[in-house]
N, C-alpha and C positions, 0 to 999 in steps of 0.2 A: 504494500500500500504506500509506504512512504520512502521512496528512493532517496529523499533528502537525508534520511537517517541511516540508510543501509551502509554506505561506506564508512561513515563515522562510527557506527555501532559495531560493525563486524570486521572491517578491514584494518583500520588503524585506530583502535580505541584510545591509545595513549595520547593522540593528538586531538582528540575530540572532547576531552573532559574540561568543562568550564568551571574551574575551581572558584572563580570570582562569584559565580551565581550561588554557590553552595552556602555561602555565609549569610545569604539573605533569607527572606521568609520562605516557608514551604510553598510548593505549588498548590494552586487551587484547581478544583474541577473545571471551573470557568476558564482558567488560563489554558489548561490542556485542551478543552473543547475548542477554544478559539485558535490555538495552535493547529489542531487537526483541520479546522475550517480553512486555514491559510494553506495547509499542504494540499487539500483538495483543490483550492483555487490555483495553486501552482501547477497542478496537473492540467487544468483547463488552459492556463496560460501557455504551457508547453504544447498543447494541441493547437492553439491559435497561432503560436509563433514557434514553428519547428526549430528555429535556430536558438531559441532560448533553452539554456541548459542549467537547471537548478541542481543537478547532481553534484555532490561534493567529491570531486576528483582530485586526489592529492598525488603529487609526483613523488613516489617513494625514493627516487634516485637522489633527491635533494632535501633530505630530512632537516638539515641545519637551517636552510632557508625557510622551510615550512614552519619549523619551530619558531624562528625569528618572527614570522608573520602572524603566528597565532598567540604568542605570549605578549601581554601588555607590560608596561614598565614595572609593575608589581610582581611580575612572574605569573599572573593569572592567564588562563586560556580563554579566548573569546572567539570560538570557531565560527559561529554564525555570522557575526558582524564582519569578521575578517573575510569570510567567504563572499558575503554580499558586496563588500567594498571592492573585492578583487575580481568580481565576475564580469564587469564591463558590459552590462546589459544594454541593449538597444533602448533608446528613450521610451519607445512605446511599451516595451516589456517592463521597464522600471515603473511607468505610470500604471500599468495593469497590476503590478505587484503592490504598489502603494495603495491602489484602490482596494485590493484584497485585504490589506492590513486594516484600512479604515472600516471596511465592511465587517471585519472580525473584531472591531472595537479596540484595535491597538492604536495608541496615540502616536507611535513613532516606530521607525525601524529598530531603534535601540531597545524599545520595550519588547518588541517581538523577539529580537536577538537574545535578550535576557531569558525570556520564557523558553525559547527554543533550546538554548544552552542547558537550561535546567532539565528539560525533557530529555535531551540527548544524554546528559549525565545519568539520569535515572535509567534510561534504556541500556546504557553501557553497564551500569551496576547490576542490572538484571541479567545481562548476557555474560558477565564475568563471574565465574564461580570461585569458591574458596581455593580450589586447587590452582586456578590461574593467579590468584593473588599471592599465594605462597611461592609460586614460580617467579613472579615479579619481585618478591622480597629477596629471593636468592640472587636474582640479577642485580638488584640494587646494592647488594653487599659486595659485589666485585670491586676491587680497587682499580685504579687507573692502570697499574702495572698488568693486572690480569687482562685488561681490555686492549692493551697496546698492540696485540697481534691481529685485532679485528680491523676491518675497514672503517674509516672515519664515519661513514654514514650509519653504520651499525652502532658505533660508539655513541653517536648523537642520539639515536633512537633509544639506546639503553640508558642514557642520562635522564630520560623522561620517566623511567620506571618509578623512582621514589614519589614523584608528583602524582603519577597515576594511582599508586597505592593510596596515598593520602586523599586524593579526590574521590575515589570509589568508596572508601570507608567513610567519607564525610557526607555522602548523599543521604539526605533525610529519609528514614524508613517510610514516612508518609508519601514522599515523592515516588519512591519505588513502587509502593502499593498502588498509588493513583495511576501511574503510567502503565503498570501491569494490567490494571482493570480497564484502562481506556481503549485498548486495542491498537495502540500506536505501533506496536511491533508486529501486528498481524500482516 
């Protein structure tokens, strides 16, 4: 249903966790419903504008650049806003997207991005199980000497592991339950 989440939730979860949003208030059912409304509108926009691509396609060959683009100055990840700002949509597509946000009662792209990031974080927390977290903890414990034999791109990705662990563990249980019930991952 939601290709917007698919890559973020299943392909590169470490780069999709929005730790900035986790410190805020828990998601509400209204926010998740409005998020879902926008994702349906995105599907319609993509039908009307075949060149519009809202899929979150990350170039795994350049992890350092991706990480630089996703983290703000506080080290928090803001995947949705980063993606939307880097998408370079046609003005007509941007207008259609902004109309969809207004129709879903989002006051701004930033408000939508915050909700989107919290939904993505909850979706990732659902998809990552305890075994995955324990494996990430093992990776996070490697010292720089242990990683020196790995390619730089892999080291950059592994540097994200501690933040991924903290972000997954910080997702409010209420957000996880709400997203699980919402059908966002269907």
